[in-house]
LOVEXVO-480819 format. One record per residue (C-alpha): residue in one letter; residue number from 1; x, y, z. Coordinates in nm, 3 decimals. Each point is the difference from the previous one (the first is absolute). Layout:
BEGIN
A, NUM, X, Y, Z $
...
// end
This chain:
BEGIN
M, 1, -1.434, 3.393, -12.985 $
L, 2, 0.069, 0.008, 0.374 $
E, 3, 0.364, 0.090, -0.069 $
L, 4, -0.105, 0.275, -0.245 $
R, 5, -0.234, 0.158, 0.253 $
Q, 6, 0.306, 0.118, 0.196 $
H, 7, 0.090, 0.224, -0.293 $
Y, 8, -0.315, 0.073, -0.204 $
P, 9, -0.365, 0.095, 0.076 $
L, 10, -0.240, -0.298, 0.028 $
A, 11, -0.258, 0.162, -0.238 $
G, 12, 0.248, 0.024, -0.279 $
L, 13, 0.120, -0.356, 0.044 $
L, 14, -0.358, -0.136, 0.008 $
Q, 15, -0.084, 0.188, -0.320 $
L, 16, 0.316, -0.128, -0.178 $
A, 17, -0.073, -0.358, 0.112 $
G, 18, -0.373, 0.022, -0.080 $
L, 19, -0.096, -0.103, 0.352 $
A, 20, -0.290, 0.126, 0.212 $
R, 21, 0.094, 0.133, 0.341 $
S, 22, -0.230, -0.255, 0.172 $
T, 23, 0.171, -0.284, -0.187 $
F, 24, 0.344, 0.119, 0.117 $
Y, 25, -0.104, 0.022, 0.364 $
Y, 26, -0.178, -0.340, -0.021 $
Q, 27, 0.321, -0.166, -0.129 $
Q, 28, 0.208, 0.174, 0.263 $
R, 29, -0.230, -0.118, 0.283 $
T, 30, 0.008, -0.347, -0.142 $
L, 31, 0.381, -0.007, -0.009 $
Q, 32, 0.018, 0.130, 0.354 $
R, 33, -0.237, -0.265, 0.134 $
N, 34, 0.219, -0.269, -0.146 $
D, 35, 0.326, 0.159, 0.130 $
K, 36, 0.060, -0.019, 0.372 $
Y, 37, 0.282, 0.245, -0.035 $
A, 38, -0.208, 0.270, -0.177 $
D, 39, -0.001, 0.239, 0.293 $
L, 40, 0.372, -0.060, 0.071 $
K, 41, 0.081, 0.071, -0.367 $
L, 42, -0.185, 0.332, 0.020 $
K, 43, 0.197, 0.097, 0.311 $
I, 44, 0.328, -0.101, -0.163 $
R, 45, -0.071, 0.205, -0.310 $
E, 46, -0.114, 0.300, 0.203 $
L, 47, 0.318, -0.010, 0.207 $
F, 48, 0.219, -0.050, -0.310 $
D, 49, -0.159, 0.299, -0.176 $
R, 50, 0.005, 0.220, 0.312 $
H, 51, 0.375, -0.047, 0.032 $
K, 52, 0.059, 0.041, -0.373 $
G, 53, 0.150, -0.342, -0.051 $
R, 54, 0.269, 0.052, 0.266 $
Y, 55, -0.110, -0.292, 0.217 $
G, 56, 0.097, -0.361, -0.066 $
Y, 57, -0.181, -0.298, 0.145 $
R, 58, 0.167, 0.027, 0.341 $
R, 59, -0.117, 0.357, 0.065 $
I, 60, -0.341, -0.071, -0.153 $
T, 61, -0.031, -0.292, 0.248 $
A, 62, 0.097, 0.220, 0.294 $
A, 63, -0.244, 0.271, -0.110 $
V, 64, -0.284, -0.249, -0.037 $
R, 65, 0.072, -0.143, 0.346 $
R, 66, -0.013, 0.353, 0.146 $
G, 67, -0.356, 0.012, -0.120 $
G, 68, -0.083, -0.301, 0.215 $
D, 69, 0.018, -0.278, -0.259 $
L, 70, 0.216, -0.299, 0.075 $
V, 71, 0.162, -0.092, -0.330 $
N, 72, 0.301, -0.207, -0.101 $
H, 73, 0.268, 0.178, -0.205 $
K, 74, 0.009, -0.288, -0.247 $
T, 75, -0.372, 0.052, -0.069 $
V, 76, 0.056, 0.371, -0.062 $
R, 77, 0.290, -0.075, -0.230 $
R, 78, -0.205, -0.247, -0.203 $
L, 79, -0.293, 0.240, -0.031 $
M, 80, 0.225, 0.284, -0.110 $
V, 81, 0.134, -0.227, -0.276 $
Q, 82, -0.359, -0.078, -0.105 $
L, 83, -0.083, 0.373, -0.001 $
Q, 84, 0.319, 0.080, -0.187 $
L, 85, 0.106, 0.238, 0.272 $
R, 86, 0.376, 0.028, 0.012 $
C, 87, 0.208, 0.238, 0.212 $
R, 88, 0.130, 0.275, -0.223 $
V, 89, 0.306, 0.081, 0.215 $
R, 90, 0.341, -0.043, -0.162 $
V, 91, 0.275, -0.191, 0.176 $
K, 92, 0.203, 0.233, 0.224 $
K, 93, 0.363, 0.049, -0.073 $
Y, 94, 0.267, 0.151, 0.222 $
R, 95, 0.243, 0.240, -0.162 $
S, 96, 0.330, 0.049, 0.173 $
Y, 97, 0.112, 0.351, 0.099 $
K, 98, 0.367, 0.090, 0.005 $
G, 99, 0.068, 0.198, 0.315 $
Q, 100, 0.226, 0.306, -0.008 $
L, 101, 0.338, 0.016, 0.164 $
G, 102, 0.046, 0.197, 0.320 $
H, 103, -0.092, -0.013, 0.367 $
V, 104, -0.334, -0.165, 0.064 $
A, 105, -0.204, -0.101, 0.309 $
P, 106, 0.032, -0.361, 0.122 $
N, 107, -0.255, -0.262, -0.113 $
D, 108, -0.173, -0.017, 0.336 $
L, 109, -0.324, -0.135, -0.150 $
A, 110, 0.199, -0.313, -0.111 $
R, 111, -0.298, -0.133, -0.202 $
Q, 112, -0.219, -0.029, 0.311 $
F, 113, -0.312, 0.095, -0.191 $
Y, 114, -0.241, -0.015, 0.289 $
A, 115, -0.101, 0.227, 0.284 $
N, 116, -0.193, -0.050, 0.324 $
R, 117, -0.184, 0.329, -0.015 $
P, 118, -0.073, 0.290, -0.240 $
N, 119, 0.270, 0.258, -0.059 $
E, 120, 0.276, -0.229, 0.125 $
K, 121, 0.166, -0.081, -0.337 $
W, 122, -0.051, 0.193, -0.324 $
V, 123, 0.150, -0.052, -0.345 $
T, 124, 0.020, 0.246, -0.295 $
D, 125, 0.134, 0.033, -0.351 $
V, 126, -0.071, 0.188, -0.322 $
T, 127, -0.134, -0.159, -0.320 $
E, 128, -0.047, 0.136, -0.352 $
F, 129, -0.288, -0.015, -0.249 $
N, 130, -0.010, 0.107, -0.367 $
V, 131, -0.307, 0.126, -0.187 $
G, 132, 0.057, 0.111, -0.362 $
G, 133, 0.357, 0.100, 0.074 $
R, 134, -0.086, 0.194, 0.314 $
K, 135, 0.127, -0.125, 0.339 $
L, 136, -0.182, -0.027, 0.329 $
Y, 137, 0.180, -0.090, 0.323 $
L, 138, -0.167, -0.150, 0.309 $
S, 139, 0.156, 0.011, 0.349 $
P, 140, -0.197, -0.188, 0.268 $
V, 141, 0.054, -0.113, 0.360 $
L, 142, -0.123, -0.348, 0.088 $
D, 143, -0.062, -0.127, 0.353 $
L, 144, 0.133, -0.356, 0.052 $
F, 145, -0.264, -0.065, 0.268 $
N, 146, -0.282, -0.035, -0.250 $
G, 147, 0.140, 0.099, -0.339 $
E, 148, -0.192, 0.327, 0.008 $
I, 149, 0.117, 0.300, -0.204 $
V, 150, 0.042, 0.260, 0.270 $
S, 151, 0.068, 0.287, -0.236 $
Y, 152, 0.118, 0.071, -0.351 $
E, 153, 0.086, 0.278, -0.242 $
M, 154, 0.018, 0.011, -0.383 $
S, 155, 0.192, 0.237, -0.226 $
S, 156, 0.104, 0.039, -0.363 $
R, 157, 0.365, 0.032, 0.118 $
P, 158, 0.182, -0.211, 0.267 $
L, 159, 0.094, 0.303, 0.214 $
F, 160, 0.053, -0.008, 0.374 $
G, 161, -0.313, 0.210, 0.060 $
M, 162, -0.209, -0.311, -0.094 $
V, 163, 0.179, -0.211, 0.264 $
G, 164, -0.009, 0.278, 0.261 $
G, 165, -0.376, 0.050, -0.051 $
M, 166, -0.058, -0.372, 0.039 $
L, 167, 0.196, -0.006, 0.326 $
K, 168, -0.192, 0.294, 0.148 $
K, 169, -0.328, -0.167, -0.077 $
A, 170, 0.121, -0.328, 0.157 $
F, 171, 0.139, 0.167, 0.310 $
S, 172, -0.327, 0.192, 0.053 $
R, 173, -0.168, -0.342, 0.076 $
L, 174, 0.238, -0.097, 0.279 $
K, 175, -0.109, -0.017, 0.359 $
V, 176, 0.208, 0.153, 0.276 $
D, 177, 0.188, -0.326, 0.081 $
D, 178, 0.050, -0.118, -0.361 $
R, 179, 0.363, -0.043, -0.104 $
P, 180, -0.002, -0.166, -0.340 $
M, 181, 0.289, -0.156, -0.184 $
L, 182, -0.003, 0.120, -0.364 $
H, 183, 0.172, -0.228, -0.250 $
S, 184, 0.097, 0.095, -0.357 $
D, 185, 0.254, -0.085, -0.267 $
Q, 186, 0.316, 0.205, -0.055 $
G, 187, -0.168, 0.259, -0.224 $
W, 188, 0.136, 0.352, 0.002 $
Q, 189, -0.313, 0.138, 0.161 $
Y, 190, 0.057, -0.202, 0.316 $
K, 191, 0.356, 0.121, 0.041 $
M, 192, -0.087, 0.365, 0.003 $
P, 193, 0.052, 0.194, 0.326 $
E, 194, -0.356, 0.127, -0.014 $
Y, 195, -0.135, -0.351, -0.013 $
R, 196, 0.201, -0.097, 0.306 $
R, 197, -0.105, 0.316, 0.180 $
L, 198, -0.367, -0.083, -0.056 $
L, 199, 0.058, -0.347, 0.147 $
D, 200, 0.192, 0.137, 0.297 $
A, 201, -0.273, 0.254, 0.072 $
H, 202, -0.249, -0.291, 0.052 $
A, 203, 0.244, -0.242, 0.164 $
A, 204, -0.024, -0.232, -0.299 $
K, 205, 0.280, -0.249, -0.051 $
Q, 206, 0.154, -0.020, -0.353 $
S, 207, 0.067, -0.334, -0.163 $
M, 208, 0.134, -0.069, -0.348 $
S, 209, 0.026, -0.298, -0.229 $
R, 210, 0.345, -0.129, -0.093 $
K, 211, 0.143, 0.113, -0.323 $
G, 212, -0.169, -0.149, -0.302 $
N, 213, -0.228, -0.228, 0.204 $
C, 214, -0.364, 0.065, -0.081 $
L, 215, -0.115, -0.293, 0.218 $
D, 216, 0.100, 0.196, 0.308 $
N, 217, -0.303, 0.223, -0.082 $
A, 218, -0.215, -0.280, -0.140 $
A, 219, -0.320, 0.111, 0.176 $
M, 220, 0.007, 0.335, -0.180 $
E, 221, 0.095, -0.169, -0.332 $
S, 222, -0.289, -0.236, 0.049 $
F, 223, -0.247, 0.291, 0.033 $
F, 224, 0.132, 0.160, -0.316 $
G, 225, -0.032, -0.333, -0.183 $
T, 226, -0.356, -0.036, 0.121 $
L, 227, -0.093, 0.361, -0.092 $
K, 228, 0.140, -0.032, -0.351 $
S, 229, -0.145, -0.344, -0.058 $
E, 230, -0.347, 0.087, 0.122 $
L, 231, -0.025, 0.359, -0.139 $
Y, 232, 0.276, 0.128, -0.228 $
Y, 233, 0.027, -0.314, -0.226 $
L, 234, -0.376, -0.075, -0.005 $
E, 235, -0.141, 0.339, -0.100 $
T, 236, 0.073, 0.253, -0.271 $
F, 237, 0.083, 0.353, 0.112 $
R, 238, -0.017, 0.285, -0.244 $
S, 239, 0.185, 0.248, 0.216 $
V, 240, 0.219, 0.031, 0.311 $
E, 241, -0.291, 0.176, 0.172 $
E, 242, -0.228, -0.295, -0.071 $
L, 243, 0.261, -0.241, 0.138 $
Q, 244, 0.042, 0.215, 0.310 $
A, 245, -0.379, -0.013, 0.064 $
G, 246, 0.015, -0.378, -0.051 $
I, 247, 0.279, -0.041, 0.253 $
D, 248, -0.190, 0.209, 0.254 $
H, 249, -0.304, -0.223, -0.044 $
Y, 250, 0.209, -0.319, 0.006 $
I, 251, 0.181, 0.091, 0.325 $
R, 252, -0.329, 0.066, 0.175 $
Y, 253, -0.132, -0.332, -0.136 $
Y, 254, 0.322, -0.177, 0.110 $
N, 255, -0.022, 0.139, 0.353 $
H, 256, -0.376, -0.037, 0.062 $
D, 257, -0.141, -0.267, -0.231 $
R, 258, 0.264, -0.240, -0.135 $
I, 259, 0.022, -0.298, 0.234 $
K, 260, 0.325, -0.180, 0.081 $
L, 261, 0.011, -0.367, 0.090 $
K, 262, 0.284, 0.054, 0.248 $
L, 263, -0.216, 0.262, 0.181 $
K, 264, -0.270, -0.263, 0.075 $
G, 265, -0.194, 0.100, -0.309 $
L, 266, -0.025, 0.363, 0.100 $
S, 267, 0.109, 0.321, -0.171 $
P, 268, 0.294, 0.192, 0.163 $
V, 269, -0.224, 0.259, 0.157 $
E, 270, -0.243, -0.265, 0.131 $
Y, 271, 0.295, -0.193, 0.146 $
R, 272, 0.138, 0.310, 0.173 $
I, 273, -0.343, 0.089, 0.149 $
R, 274, -0.060, -0.349, 0.126 $
F, 275, 0.344, -0.101, 0.130 $
A, 276, 0.204, 0.310, 0.074 $
// end
């Protein structure tokens, strides 16, 4: 009945089972007295539900520790098995992109996916979603200092205006001395003169992946994999507009609430505020 309470009203369950409310709470108190992990189980379930099943035992462990409880990851994993809480995220898969022929910028990023300060190294790309035969395109900028999404734009068509709007939002966050490197693949948007002019106007250095080598932009591909695994594949969207609202909500969650183990158990924004 404890599992069913997550989905159905307690009154209805008690009526169906023929139990008095006092009997139910008596049994629950008895179980908790005999279970030294009762409080920890409640915390694990609350965290699992709050993050909609996106957290596995490692992130659950980090989140519990943030609350001041010293707990071993093996204990958390065992309790999650007992509670039948299993991360719902699909395995991420890279899909190769065949670059276009023509003159491109050098691969100055060279897979150095780290930065010493905010706005030092950015990466970008465009990804596609499909809802009922309608397309939605997302174009974000990710900061390699903390994995934060600096800016993004969405559109029903992959036109340059989407990329240009994204760039203008990103550049509006720069401080006077910021000179970011912006890395992308060899997509047509990033070869346009207007794109290069926008970069030059803000003293941003252009870098491009080698032809057909998606691993040269692995940090951006990783974000897309996470977004699709934790949102697009987990939920059902009835329209492009509903998906767009979901992406807006997810990116805010990703920046402000979703902890990363490599960021000392902090979210990207928390990490930037504390260590930048």
